[in-house]
C-alpha positions in Angstrom: 124.5 64.1 149.8 125.8 60.5 150.2 123.4 57.6 150.0 124.9 54.4 151.4 124.3 51.9 154.1 126.1 51.7 157.4 126.3 48.0 156.8 128.1 48.7 153.5 130.7 50.7 155.4 131.3 47.8 157.7 131.5 45.3 154.9 134.2 47.4 153.3 136.4 47.1 156.4 139.6 45.3 155.6 139.2 42.1 157.5 137.7 41.1 160.8 140.2 42.9 162.9 139.5 46.2 161.0 135.8 45.7 161.5 136.3 44.9 165.1 138.4 48.0 165.6 135.7 50.2 163.9 133.0 48.7 166.1 135.1 49.3 169.2 135.9 52.9 168.3 132.2 53.6 167.4 131.1 52.0 170.7 133.3 54.4 172.6 131.9 57.3 170.6 128.4 56.0 171.4 129.0 56.2 175.1 127.8 59.7 175.5 129.2 61.9 178.2 126.8 64.0 180.3 127.3 66.9 178.0 126.5 64.8 175.0 123.4 63.3 176.6 121.9 66.8 177.0 122.2 67.2 173.2 120.9 63.8 172.1 121.1 63.4 168.3 117.8 63.5 166.3 117.7 61.2 163.3 115.0 61.6 160.6 113.2 58.8 158.8 112.0 59.4 155.3 111.1 58.0 151.9 108.5 58.5 149.1 105.3 60.2 150.2 103.3 57.8 148.0 103.9 54.7 145.9 101.5 53.3 143.3 101.1 49.5 143.0 100.4 47.6 139.9 97.0 45.9 140.4 96.9 42.3 141.3 96.9 40.3 138.0 94.3 37.8 136.9 97.1 35.3 136.3 100.8 35.2 137.1 102.7 36.9 139.9 102.0 40.4 140.9 104.6 43.1 139.9 106.7 44.3 142.8 107.6 47.9 143.6 110.4 49.1 146.0 109.8 51.6 148.8 113.1 52.9 150.1 113.1 54.0 153.8 115.9 56.4 154.4 117.6 57.5 157.6 119.3 60.9 157.9 122.0 61.8 160.4 122.3 65.6 160.1 125.9 65.8 161.5 128.5 67.3 159.2 131.4 65.8 161.2 132.2 62.8 159.0 134.9 61.5 161.5 133.2 62.0 164.8 129.5 62.6 164.1 128.5 59.0 163.8 126.2 57.3 166.3 127.8 54.1 167.5 124.9 52.4 169.2 122.3 49.8 168.2 118.8 50.9 167.1 115.5 49.4 166.0 113.1 50.5 163.3 109.5 49.4 163.8 107.0 49.2 160.9 103.3 49.4 161.5 101.7 47.5 158.6 98.1 47.4 159.8 97.2 50.3 157.6 97.9 48.3 154.4 96.2 45.0 155.5 94.3 43.7 152.4 95.8 46.4 150.3 99.5 45.4 149.9 101.9 42.6 150.8 105.2 43.7 152.3 108.5 41.8 152.3 111.8 42.7 154.0 114.1 40.0 152.7 116.6 41.5 150.3 120.3 42.3 149.9 121.5 45.1 152.1 118.6 45.0 154.5 119.2 44.6 158.3 117.7 41.7 160.3 114.0 42.1 160.3 111.3 40.0 162.0 107.6 40.2 160.9 104.9 39.3 163.4 101.4 39.9 162.1 101.1 43.5 161.1 104.3 44.6 162.8 107.9 44.3 161.6 111.0 45.1 163.7 114.4 45.6 162.1 117.6 45.8 164.2 120.7 47.5 163.1 123.9 49.2 164.5 125.6 52.5 163.7 124.4 55.6 162.0 127.0 57.5 160.0 126.6 61.2 159.0 124.5 61.8 155.9 121.5 60.2 154.3 121.3 56.4 154.1 119.1 53.7 152.7 118.1 52.1 156.0 115.5 49.5 154.8 114.0 48.6 151.4 110.4 47.4 151.4 109.3 45.1 148.5 105.6 45.7 148.0 102.9 44.2 145.8 99.2 44.6 145.6 97.4 42.1 147.8 95.3 39.3 146.4 91.7 40.6 146.4 92.7 44.3 146.4 90.9 46.6 144.0 91.9 49.6 141.9 92.0 52.6 144.2 92.5 50.8 147.5 95.0 52.7 149.7 96.7 52.5 153.0 99.7 53.8 155.0 102.8 52.4 156.7 104.2 54.2 159.6 107.9 53.8 160.6 109.3 54.7 164.0 112.8 54.4 165.5 114.3 53.8 168.9 117.8 53.9 170.4 119.4 54.7 173.7 120.8 58.2 173.6 119.0 59.2 170.4 115.5 60.1 169.1 113.9 59.5 165.7 111.5 61.5 163.7 108.8 59.1 162.5 107.7 58.8 158.9 104.5 57.7 157.1 104.2 56.5 153.5 101.1 55.7 151.5 100.5 52.8 149.1 97.7 52.9 146.5 96.6 50.2 144.2 96.6 51.5 140.6 97.2 55.0 139.4 98.1 57.0 136.3 101.1 56.0 134.3 102.2 58.9 132.3 104.5 58.0 129.4 106.3 60.6 127.2 106.6 59.6 123.6 109.9 60.2 121.8 109.8 62.8 119.0 111.7 62.2 115.7 113.8 65.4 115.8 116.4 66.4 113.2 119.6 66.3 115.2 122.1 67.7 112.6 121.3 71.4 112.4 122.6 74.8 111.3 122.3 78.1 113.3 118.9 79.6 113.0 117.2 76.4 112.0 113.8 75.8 113.6 111.6 72.7 113.9 108.3 71.8 115.6 108.1 69.9 118.9 104.6 68.4 119.2 105.0 67.1 122.7 102.9 63.9 123.0 102.2 61.7 126.0 99.9 58.9 127.1 98.3 57.8 130.3 98.8 54.0 130.4 97.8 53.6 134.0 94.6 52.5 135.7 93.4 55.9 136.9 93.0 59.4 135.4 95.6 62.1 136.1 94.4 65.3 137.6 96.5 67.8 135.7 100.0 67.3 134.4 103.3 69.1 134.8 105.4 69.4 131.7 109.0 70.1 132.3 111.2 71.4 129.5 115.0 71.9 129.9 117.2 73.0 127.0 120.9 73.9 126.9 122.3 77.3 126.0 122.4 76.8 122.2 118.7 76.1 121.9 115.6 78.2 122.4 111.8 77.9 122.6 110.6 81.4 121.7 107.1 81.0 123.2 106.7 82.1 126.8 103.3 80.7 128.1 101.4 82.2 131.0 100.9 78.8 132.6 104.6 78.2 132.5 107.4 79.5 134.7 111.0 79.9 133.5 114.5 80.0 134.9 118.0 80.3 133.4 121.2 79.0 135.0 123.2 81.7 136.6 126.1 83.0 134.4 128.6 82.3 137.3 127.6 78.6 137.6 129.7 75.9 135.9 126.7 74.6 134.0 125.3 74.7 130.5 123.4 77.9 130.7 120.2 75.9 130.4 116.7 77.2 130.5 114.1 75.3 132.5 110.3 75.7 132.0 107.7 74.2 134.3 104.2 74.2 132.6 101.1 73.3 134.7 98.5 72.0 132.2 95.0 71.7 133.7 92.5 69.0 132.9 91.6 65.3 133.6 93.9 63.1 131.5 92.1 59.8 131.2 93.6 56.4 131.6 94.2 54.8 128.2 94.2 58.1 126.3 97.0 59.9 124.4 97.4 63.7 124.4 99.4 66.2 122.4 99.9 70.0 122.7 97.2 72.0 121.0 100.0 74.1 119.4 103.4 72.5 118.8 106.4 74.2 120.5 109.1 75.7 118.2 112.6 74.5 119.0 115.3 76.7 117.5 119.1 76.3 117.1 120.4 79.7 117.9 123.6 81.3 116.6 125.5 80.0 119.6 124.5 76.4 119.2 127.0 73.6 118.9 126.4 70.5 121.1 123.1 70.8 122.8 120.4 68.7 124.5 116.6 69.0 125.0 114.8 67.2 127.9 111.0 66.9 128.0 109.2 65.2 130.9 105.6 64.7 132.0 104.4 64.1 135.5 101.1 64.5 137.4 100.9 68.1 138.6 100.9 68.9 142.3 102.3 71.7 144.6 104.9 69.2 145.9 106.0 68.2 142.4 106.4 71.8 141.4 108.4 72.6 144.5 110.7 69.6 143.9 111.3 70.6 140.3 112.1 74.3 141.3 114.8 73.0 143.6 115.0 76.5 145.2 115.7 78.4 142.0 113.9 81.6 141.1 111.3 81.3 138.3 109.5 83.9 136.3 106.1 83.4 134.8 105.5 83.8 131.1 103.2 86.4 129.7 101.9 84.7 126.5 99.0 82.4 125.8 98.0 79.3 127.7 99.7 76.0 126.8 97.0 73.3 126.4 97.0 69.6 125.7 94.3 67.9 123.6 93.5 64.2 123.2 94.8 62.3 120.2 92.6 59.3 120.8 90.2 58.3 123.5 90.8 55.5 125.8 88.4 53.1 127.8 89.8 61.6 139.4 91.6 61.4 142.3 95.3 62.1 142.1 97.7 59.2 142.7 101.4 58.3 142.2 102.8 57.2 138.8 102.9 53.4 138.3 106.2 53.6 136.4 108.1 56.9 136.8 111.0 55.7 134.6 109.2 56.3 131.3 108.1 59.9 131.9 111.1 61.5 130.3 112.8 61.7 126.9 115.9 63.5 125.7 117.3 64.5 122.4 120.9 65.6 121.5 121.7 68.0 118.7 124.9 68.9 116.8 124.9 72.3 115.1 127.4 73.1 112.4 129.1 76.0 114.1 132.4 77.4 115.3 133.9 79.1 118.4 137.0 81.3 118.3 139.1 80.8 121.4 141.5 83.8 121.7 144.5 83.5 124.0 145.8 86.6 125.8 149.1 87.2 127.6 150.6 90.1 129.6 153.6 92.5 129.7 155.2 92.8 133.1 158.4 94.2 134.5 160.4 93.8 137.7 163.8 94.1 139.2 165.8 91.0 139.9 164.5 89.3 143.1 161.1 91.0 142.9 157.7 89.3 142.4 155.4 90.3 139.5 151.8 89.5 138.9 150.6 88.5 135.5 147.1 87.8 134.1 146.9 85.3 131.3 144.1 83.1 129.8 141.7 83.1 126.9 138.3 84.3 125.7 135.6 82.6 123.7 134.7 85.1 121.0 132.0 82.8 119.7 129.6 82.6 118.1 129.1 79.1 119.7 129.3 78.1 123.3 131.1 74.8 123.8 129.9 72.2 126.4 130.6 68.5 126.8 127.2 67.7 128.1 127.3 63.9 128.0 130.9 63.1 128.8 131.5 66.0 131.3 135.1 66.3 130.0 137.0 69.6 130.1 136.6 71.7 127.0 140.2 73.0 126.6 143.5 73.6 128.3 145.6 76.7 128.8 149.2 75.7 128.3 151.7 78.2 129.9 155.5 78.1 129.4 157.3 80.2 132.1 159.6 82.9 130.7 163.3 82.2 131.1 164.8 83.8 134.2 161.6 83.6 136.2 159.9 81.0 138.5 156.2 80.7 139.5 155.5 81.4 143.2 151.7 81.4 143.0 149.3 79.7 140.6 145.6 79.2 140.3 144.3 76.1 142.0 143.1 74.5 138.7 146.6 74.6 137.2 149.2 71.8 137.6 152.9 71.8 137.0 154.3 69.7 134.1 157.7 69.0 132.6 159.2 71.2 129.9 157.8 68.9 127.2 154.3 68.9 128.7 154.5 65.5 130.3 153.5 64.4 133.8 155.5 65.9 136.7 155.4 64.4 140.2 156.6 67.5 142.0 153.8 70.0 142.3 155.4 72.2 145.0 158.6 73.5 143.5 158.6 75.9 140.5 158.1 74.2 137.2 159.0 75.2 133.6 155.5 74.8 132.4 151.9 74.7 133.6 148.6 73.4 132.2 145.2 74.7 133.4 142.0 72.9 132.3 138.7 74.6 131.8 135.4 73.1 133.1 133.1 71.0 131.0 131.6 74.1 129.4 132.8 77.5 128.1 130.0 79.9 127.2 130.3 82.4 124.4 131.7 85.6 125.8 133.3 83.8 128.7 136.7 82.1 129.0 139.4 81.5 131.6 141.3 84.1 133.6 144.5 82.8 135.3 146.4 85.1 137.7 150.0 84.0 138.2 152.8 85.4 140.4 156.4 85.1 139.2 159.7 85.8 140.9 162.4 87.5 138.7 165.4 85.3 139.3 167.6 86.8 136.6 167.2 90.2 134.9 166.7 89.5 131.2 165.5 91.6 128.4 162.4 90.5 126.6 162.0 87.0 128.1 158.8 85.5 126.9 156.6 82.5 127.7 153.9 81.1 125.5 150.2 81.1 126.5 148.3 78.7 124.3 144.7 77.5 124.5 144.6 74.0 123.1 142.7 70.7 123.3 143.2 68.8 126.5 145.1 66.1 124.6 148.7 67.0 124.5 149.3 64.9 121.4 146.4 66.5 119.5 146.4 70.1 120.5 144.1 71.5 117.8 140.7 72.7 118.9 138.3 71.0 116.5 135.7 73.8 116.6 138.1 76.7 116.3 138.6 78.1 112.7 141.3 80.6 113.7 144.3 78.7 115.3 146.6 81.7 114.8 145.2 83.5 117.8 145.3 80.5 120.1 148.7 81.6 121.3 149.8 84.8 123.0 152.8 85.7 125.1 153.7 86.7 128.6 156.6 89.1 128.2 158.9 89.8 131.1 161.0 93.0 131.1 160.3 93.9 127.4 162.5 96.5 125.8 160.1 99.4 126.2 157.5 97.5 124.1 154.4 97.8 126.2 156.2 97.3 129.5 154.1 100.1 131.0 151.0 97.9 130.7 151.5 96.1 134.0 155.0 95.7 135.3 155.2 95.4 139.1 157.7 95.2 141.8 157.0 93.0 144.8 153.4 93.5 145.9 152.5 95.6 142.9 149.8 95.3 140.3 150.0 92.7 137.6 149.2 94.1 134.2 146.4 94.7 131.8 145.7 91.2 130.7 145.5 92.3 127.0 146.7 89.9 124.3 150.4 90.4 123.6 152.8 89.5 120.8 156.4 88.4 121.0 159.0 91.1 121.1 161.5 91.9 118.3 165.0 92.0 119.9 168.6 90.8 119.7 169.2 87.2 120.6 171.2 86.4 123.7 175.0 86.7 123.2 177.1 83.6 123.9 178.8 83.8 127.3 182.4 84.8 126.9 185.5 85.5 128.9 185.8 89.0 130.5 187.0 91.6 128.1 185.6 89.9 125.0 182.2 90.4 123.3 179.8 87.7 122.3 178.5 87.1 118.8 175.3 88.7 117.8 172.4 87.1 116.0 169.6 88.0 113.7 166.3 89.6 114.7 163.3 87.3 115.0 159.5 87.8 115.5 156.3 86.2 114.6 153.3 84.2 116.0 152.6 80.6 116.5 149.8 78.1 115.6 147.5 76.5 118.2 149.8 73.5 118.5 153.0 75.4 119.5 152.7 75.1 123.2 150.9 71.8 123.1 153.3 70.2 120.8 153.0 66.6 119.8 154.1 65.3 123.2 157.8 65.1 122.2 160.7 67.0 123.7 162.1 70.3 122.7 160.9 72.1 125.7 157.4 72.6 124.4 158.1 76.2 123.5 160.2 77.1 126.6 161.6 80.6 125.6 161.3 79.5 122.0 159.8 82.7 120.7 161.1 86.1 121.5 164.8 86.1 122.1 166.4 87.1 125.5 169.6 88.8 126.4 171.4 87.5 129.5 173.1 90.3 131.5 176.6 89.2 132.2 177.6 91.2 135.2 175.9 92.1 138.5 176.6 95.8 137.9 174.9 95.7 134.5 172.0 93.8 135.9 171.4 96.4 138.6 171.7 99.2 136.2 169.3 97.6 133.7 166.7 96.9 136.5 166.9 100.4 137.7 166.6 101.8 134.2 163.6 99.6 133.5 161.8 100.8 136.6 162.5 104.4 135.8 161.4 104.0 132.2 158.2 102.3 133.3 157.4 105.0 135.8 158.0 107.7 133.2 155.8 106.0 130.7 153.0 105.6 133.2 153.2 109.3 134.3 153.1 110.3 130.6 150.0 108.1 130.1 148.2 109.6 133.0 148.9 113.1 131.8 147.8 112.5 128.2 
């Protein structure tokens, strides 16, 4: 949902000619054809249902509040769904006479003329989406009293369009619920518990008829109590969020103006075994069906089965429901850092295919825990999977989240042709037990024995590849092996259109290094056998050259002649088929 003003769009036009062109184009769009006239657009006016006004002071200027009147164009066609005609908005202010003073002068507002208890604002163009049409600047009227209330009705008019009217209420005085900040310990260890005696005050001019306590805590935290006057929901596992739990607790009672309240029994906040970076939000609002519906936001909640959560007064101060005088002090948040680790384990694949065929490979990593990792505040990606393409192959299909880079891991402009290396970022959170699965398709350009490419999960910074939370860097790297010498090649080799492999972690093969190319009739020199793993920084490197691990581990043997290549490819396929038949029969 986009909130902006049509006037802002025009102001952004590059010069008067661009603005004139936009106006002309929109004017043509506004000239509805007969078919369009039959389907006249309907625009909806909206805003806050109720706004509380600070009482008129005994001295000094009254404190102003802003009431934003919105205009919604429901069209989803951003290019052609705009309304290009002029329109007027009319405000009936008679309902707040003696209750509130209303002003329309302010930056971003259209031209408005106030005559008595009526205001008319003229504007042009309604773009698709939700817009701030007019901001009303309201104060309690001189002579008004606590509890005085009235309404403002807004209507719209335009040729070729209709408007759904809107009414908002202004009330002098009201509750002002303020959540107090708790002195939490923020450096924790797994399993550590502490009390959360939620405390709030009503600093307004009127009592609050019931309060709604909202608690939201990320995946590494828990509040074991499940109260019967609270309802709970947990973020869905397939959503790219922090696995947070949200509790909405309706606490009955009249909460007096000037009084402070705390929970009869403090909550227990626990850092679980999967805690790492976590946050806890606690908010207080006056309770109502509309407020609860807004907080649910369409999610499915389940009611608790424990006791009743109650709030008791801490100290007495000097009941009709009203809006909050200052809604910006109703909420507090606390961030926690738990001393914990997460083991990110990379996995590769073993695939086989004849020269010219396409194979499918599944690579990625898993978070073996115990912690979940989430960058709650910054929103940055947690990690990167760094994949070096095996020698003799080229990528024909990659996941959308992956981008091509140069062999040394640096930026690459060309994202369409095959690259020697790819990097794939995670989202801003990786839950324990989850990870990143990356299906690739590769064309076998040259038949080679045991070609391998590294699959490394590392930090997003190429120059600092180490994952700060991972105590086991040795398993951050695995290998995608192409046409291995019978070493697991039955786990997923594929000819064109075939299946892609098991996705299990793999290790580099032990084989003879590639012979140097020589003249016909002579033999190349042979090398020594190599094997072994790699640390977390192998594929990430330090940002320097050297190919970033391109075919650096697991030697390859280039097949010198076309005849030998064809024979080897056929042998590999027959060997793979035999191994698979044997596996099915065993």
